[in-house]
N, C-alpha and C positions, 0 to 999 in steps of 0.2 A: 493542376490538382488530378490526379486520378479517380477514376471510377470509383466511389465508395463501395458497392457490393464485389466487383471484381479486383479493383485495382489497375486493372488498362488502363497504360497511360494515355491521356489523349494527343492525335497527333496533330500537324496543324490542316483546317477545315480545306478544300477546296471554295469555288465560290459559291457564293450560294448562303443557306443556312445551315448551323451547325446542324447534325444527327446527333447528338450529345444533348440533354436535357439538363436542364439547371432547375432545381427545386432544395427546398428546406425541409431538413427531417432534424428533429430534436433539436431544434433551434440553429442550426448550422447549414451552411449553404453546400449543399453536394452536386456533384456530377454523374450523370447518369447514361453511361455509353451503350451505342445503340445495339449491342450483341444482348445485353439483358436487357436492354427496353422489350428485345424481342422473345426472349429466353424467359424471362421471371416476367409475365405482366402483373402480378402480385408486389412489384415493387410501387406503384402509385398507393397501394393501401397503407404504406407506410410513413410517408409525406405530412407532415405540417399540415395542418387545415387551417384555417379564420376564425376565431370566435365568433365573428361578427354573423359571417355568412357562408364559411363550410366553404370557402374554395380553395384550391391548392395553389394558384397561382400566388406563391408566395417571393418575396427577392429580401433580403439581409441590406440595410443598409445603416451604418456606423452602429452597429451593435442592435438595432430592435430589428423587426422581422414587419413588412409592409407587405400589406393584401393589395395584388394590382388589380385586383376584382374591385373593392368597394373601397379601396386606400383607409382600411382602417389601420392601426400603428399597435403591435402589441409586445 
């Protein structure tokens, strides 16, 4: 899956955690490359938020959006 902002394709990461961010935008799971994270800090404002706790720590699971902070399912 490419970066949703610039279409850059993710390469195989080295050891450790990936520098790519996984997020939910308009009820779609997306990746944000490290370059866009650094050069376009406003990308965080585009993220969906949990209607219960306002967190952006969301994940898609079987068509539902699950909040990793409070566990809400929307």
